[in-house]
C-alpha positions in Angstrom: 121.1 88.7 91.2 124.3 89.6 92.9 127.7 88.3 94.0 130.8 89.8 95.7 132.6 90.4 92.4 129.8 92.5 91.0 129.6 94.6 94.2 133.4 95.1 94.1 133.2 96.3 90.5 130.5 98.9 91.4 132.5 100.2 94.3 135.8 100.4 92.4 134.1 101.8 89.3 135.2 99.0 87.0 131.9 98.5 85.3 130.9 101.7 83.5 130.5 99.8 80.2 128.1 97.2 81.6 124.5 97.2 80.6 122.3 99.1 83.0 125.2 101.0 84.5 125.8 104.7 84.1 128.8 106.7 85.4 129.6 110.4 85.8 132.5 112.2 84.1 134.8 111.0 86.9 134.0 107.4 86.3 131.8 107.0 89.4 128.7 104.8 89.2 125.6 107.0 89.5 122.9 104.8 88.1 121.9 101.1 88.3 119.0 100.1 86.1 118.0 96.4 86.0 114.3 97.1 85.3 112.6 94.4 83.2 115.7 92.3 83.0 114.7 88.6 82.8 115.6 85.9 85.4 116.2 88.3 88.2 116.2 86.4 91.5 117.8 86.4 95.0 117.8 89.3 97.5 118.9 92.9 97.5 122.6 93.2 98.7 123.4 95.4 101.6 126.8 95.9 100.1 125.4 98.0 97.3 125.2 100.9 99.9 129.0 101.2 99.5 128.6 102.6 96.0 127.8 105.9 97.7 127.6 108.0 94.5 124.5 106.1 93.3 121.7 108.5 92.5 119.3 106.1 90.7 118.5 102.5 91.6 115.9 100.7 89.5 115.5 96.9 90.1 111.9 96.2 89.2 109.8 93.6 87.5 107.1 94.1 84.9 105.4 97.6 84.7 102.0 95.9 84.3 99.6 95.1 87.1 98.6 91.4 87.7 95.4 91.9 85.6 97.1 93.8 82.7 100.4 91.8 82.5 100.9 89.7 79.4 102.1 86.2 79.9 105.6 87.2 78.8 105.9 89.7 81.7 106.3 88.2 85.1 107.2 89.6 88.5 110.9 89.1 89.3 111.9 86.6 91.9 113.7 89.2 94.0 112.6 88.7 97.6 113.8 89.5 101.1 113.8 92.9 102.7 115.0 96.3 101.7 118.5 96.7 103.3 118.7 99.3 106.1 122.1 100.3 104.9 120.7 101.7 101.6 119.0 104.4 103.5 121.9 105.1 105.8 124.7 105.3 103.2 123.1 106.2 99.8 122.6 109.8 100.7 122.8 111.0 97.0 119.9 108.7 96.0 117.2 110.6 94.0 115.3 107.7 92.5 114.5 104.3 94.1 112.3 101.9 92.0 111.7 98.5 93.4 108.2 97.8 92.1 106.7 94.4 91.1 109.1 92.3 93.1 108.5 89.9 96.0 109.9 92.1 98.8 108.6 91.6 102.3 109.0 93.3 105.6 108.7 96.9 106.5 110.1 100.0 104.7 113.4 101.0 106.4 113.0 104.2 108.4 116.3 105.3 107.0 114.8 105.6 103.5 112.7 108.5 104.6 115.7 110.5 105.8 116.9 111.5 102.3 116.6 115.1 101.4 117.5 114.3 97.8 114.9 111.6 97.3 112.4 112.6 94.5 110.9 109.4 93.2 110.1 106.4 95.5 108.1 103.5 93.9 107.8 100.3 96.0 104.4 99.2 94.6 103.5 95.6 93.8 105.4 93.9 96.6 104.4 92.3 99.9 105.5 95.0 102.2 103.9 95.3 105.6 103.8 97.7 108.5 101.9 100.8 109.5 102.0 103.1 106.5 101.7 106.4 108.3 104.2 105.7 111.0 106.9 105.2 108.4 108.5 108.3 108.3 109.2 108.5 112.1 109.5 110.6 114.1 109.4 113.9 112.2 106.4 113.4 110.0 104.2 112.6 112.9 104.8 115.9 114.7 101.9 118.3 115.1 103.8 121.2 113.7 106.5 121.9 111.2 108.7 124.7 112.5 110.5 125.5 109.2 111.4 124.2 105.8 114.7 122.9 107.2 112.8 120.5 109.5 111.4 118.7 106.5 112.5 115.3 105.3 111.7 114.1 101.8 111.0 117.7 101.0 111.8 117.1 97.3 109.7 114.0 96.9 107.3 114.3 93.9 106.4 110.6 93.3 105.4 108.3 96.1 103.9 104.9 95.1 103.3 102.3 97.8 100.3 100.7 96.1 99.5 97.0 96.0 101.2 96.0 99.2 99.9 94.9 102.6 100.4 98.2 104.5 98.1 99.2 107.3 96.9 102.4 108.9 94.7 105.4 108.8 95.3 108.9 107.5 96.8 111.2 110.2 94.3 113.6 111.8 96.8 116.4 111.8 96.6 116.4 108.0 97.8 119.9 107.3 101.0 119.7 109.3 101.7 116.2 108.0 101.2 116.6 104.3 102.7 120.1 104.0 106.0 118.3 104.6 105.6 117.0 101.0 105.5 120.4 99.2 106.4 119.0 95.8 104.4 115.8 95.9 102.6 115.3 92.5 101.7 111.7 92.5 100.5 109.8 95.5 99.3 106.2 95.1 98.3 104.1 98.1 95.8 101.8 96.3 95.4 98.2 97.1 96.5 98.2 100.7 94.6 97.9 104.0 94.0 101.5 104.8 91.0 102.4 107.0 89.4 105.4 108.6 88.5 108.7 106.9 90.1 111.3 104.7 90.9 114.4 106.8 89.0 117.5 105.5 92.1 119.6 105.0 94.3 117.0 103.3 93.3 118.0 99.8 94.1 121.6 100.6 97.5 120.8 102.1 98.7 118.9 99.0 98.8 121.9 96.8 100.8 120.4 93.9 99.1 117.0 93.7 98.4 115.8 90.2 97.4 112.2 90.8 95.8 110.7 93.9 95.0 106.9 93.9 93.4 105.4 97.1 91.2 102.8 95.5 90.8 99.3 96.8 91.1 100.1 100.5 88.6 100.2 103.4 88.2 104.0 103.7 84.9 105.4 104.8 83.2 108.7 105.7 82.7 111.5 103.2 84.9 112.7 100.4 86.4 116.1 101.4 85.5 118.9 99.0 89.1 120.0 99.2 90.1 117.5 96.5 87.7 118.9 94.0 87.6 122.6 95.0 88.5 125.5 92.7 91.8 125.7 94.5 92.8 122.3 93.1 94.5 123.8 90.1 96.8 120.8 89.4 94.8 117.7 90.2 94.2 115.6 87.0 93.2 112.2 88.4 91.3 111.2 91.5 90.6 107.4 92.0 88.8 106.6 95.2 86.7 103.6 94.0 86.2 100.3 95.8 86.1 101.8 99.3 83.2 102.5 101.7 82.7 106.2 101.3 79.3 107.5 102.2 77.3 110.8 102.2 76.7 113.0 99.2 79.1 113.9 96.5 81.2 117.1 97.2 79.5 120.3 96.0 81.8 122.8 94.2 80.8 126.3 94.8 81.7 129.4 92.8 80.0 132.7 91.9 77.1 132.2 89.5 77.9 135.6 88.0 81.3 134.5 86.8 82.4 131.4 84.8 84.2 128.9 87.0 88.0 128.7 86.7 89.0 125.8 84.4 89.7 122.5 86.1 92.4 120.2 84.8 90.7 117.1 86.2 90.6 114.3 83.6 89.6 111.3 85.7 87.1 110.9 88.5 86.6 107.3 89.6 84.2 107.0 92.6 82.5 103.7 91.7 81.8 100.9 94.2 81.2 103.1 97.2 78.0 104.1 99.1 77.4 107.7 97.9 73.8 108.9 98.1 71.9 111.9 97.0 71.8 113.7 93.7 74.5 114.5 91.1 75.9 118.1 91.6 75.0 120.1 88.5 78.1 122.3 89.0 80.3 119.4 87.8 79.0 120.0 84.3 80.4 123.6 84.3 83.5 123.1 86.4 84.8 120.0 84.4 83.4 121.0 81.0 86.8 121.1 79.2 88.8 118.5 81.0 86.9 115.5 82.3 87.5 112.3 80.2 86.7 109.4 82.5 83.7 109.8 84.9 82.6 106.7 86.8 80.0 106.8 89.6 78.6 103.3 89.0 77.6 101.0 91.9 76.5 103.6 94.4 73.1 104.7 95.7 72.6 107.9 93.7 69.2 109.2 93.0 67.5 112.0 91.0 67.9 113.0 87.4 71.0 113.7 85.4 71.6 117.4 85.2 71.3 118.9 81.7 74.5 120.8 82.4 76.4 117.4 82.1 75.9 117.8 78.4 78.7 120.5 78.6 81.3 117.8 79.5 82.7 118.1 76.0 85.8 115.9 76.5 84.1 112.8 78.0 85.2 109.5 76.5 83.8 107.2 79.2 80.7 107.7 81.3 79.6 104.9 83.7 76.5 105.6 85.9 75.0 102.1 86.0 73.8 100.4 89.2 72.3 103.5 90.8 68.7 104.8 90.9 69.1 107.7 88.5 66.6 109.0 85.9 67.7 110.1 82.4 65.6 112.5 80.3 65.7 112.3 76.6 67.4 115.7 76.1 70.4 114.9 78.3 70.6 111.4 76.9 70.8 112.6 73.3 73.3 115.3 74.2 75.6 112.9 76.1 75.4 110.3 73.4 76.6 112.8 70.9 79.7 113.5 73.1 80.5 110.1 74.5 79.2 107.7 71.9 78.0 105.2 74.4 76.9 105.4 78.0 76.8 102.5 80.5 73.9 103.6 82.7 71.3 100.9 82.7 71.0 98.4 85.6 68.9 100.0 88.2 68.5 103.4 86.5 65.6 104.6 84.4 66.5 106.1 81.0 64.3 107.4 78.2 63.3 104.8 75.7 64.7 106.9 72.9 68.1 107.2 74.4 70.2 106.2 71.3 73.4 105.0 72.9 72.4 103.6 76.3 73.2 100.0 76.8 73.1 97.4 79.5 75.9 95.3 80.7 74.1 93.8 83.7 
C-alpha cells in the first residue's frame, strides 16, 4: 500500500492532484481516502503521522458485512497494527475509518487523546484487548470534574463492532458515558462483551441515536433507561443474540395524557431469554415510529395486546418461537398494517388470522 516516495509526497504536499487526496487552500494535505480501492495490501505506515495536517483518514475495505458482501467486494489485505504515532502526531484528525481490514493488536491509547476526533470506525477487523480500559486513564475515573477534563468530547460515531474485544460495561456508567456528550452512534456488536448493562447508562447517553450490542454475551435485565420517555433521540436499539433475562422494560407515563412521541424505529431483542408478557404501553408509545419489531426466540407468554394494532408504521413483526396467544381481532388489525406476521412456531394464533405464516 505504501512506500517512502508516497509518504514524502504527502509530507511535502506534492500530491494534491492524486486520486483520494484532498488539500486545503494552502496546499496542505488534509484528507486521505482509499476506501474501497482494489488490491490494497501491506501495513499502515507510521510515517503517515508526519502529515500533521491530516483531518480525515479512510483506508477501508468493503462496506458490507461478511453475510451481505457480494463476491466482488472483499476485505482488503491491510494487516498489522494501528501505528501509535498516528495518535501522537495527528492532532487535527477528525475522522478515522479503518473498517473491514485485517488489523490486529490493540487500539493505541493515543487515539483516544484527540479532542477533535468525531468519527472513529474500526469495525470488521481482528482487534483485541479490553474494550473499556481503552481510553485510559481518564475515562475510568469515577468523576468528571469539568468539561475540560474530557477526551473525545466531540466524538459522535464510535464503531468497534465485529472484532475480538473483551470486557464488561463500567459500573460507574454515569461518570463514564457522560464523557461522550455528543455520541450518536455506538456499535459494539460481535465482540466478546459480558456482564450486565448498568441501569443509568441509557440516561447518561442523552444524544444516542443508534445502539448496537448484538452478538455478545451480555446478561441481566434490559434497563428501562434505553426506552424511557426521556430517550428523545434513540431510533434503533439492537440487543439481540445475547443472554438478557427478566421481563421487557415497562414504559410509564400518565394515562391522562398522550405519551410523548418516540422516534424509535427498530427494536431488535430476539434470541434472548426474556420472560413474561408484552407491555401494552409499547402500542401507544411507539405508535408512529416503530418499523422493525423482533422479539422472536424468547420465552414470552400471554396474549398480544390489542393496543399493538396502533403501531401504524410497522413493516416487520417477528414474534415466533415464544408462547404467545393471538386473538382474531389483533391478528386482523396487525395483518392490515404489516401485511405478514411471522409469529407461528410455539405460539397459538387464531385460525382465521389472514396473514400469519410459519417458517419453522
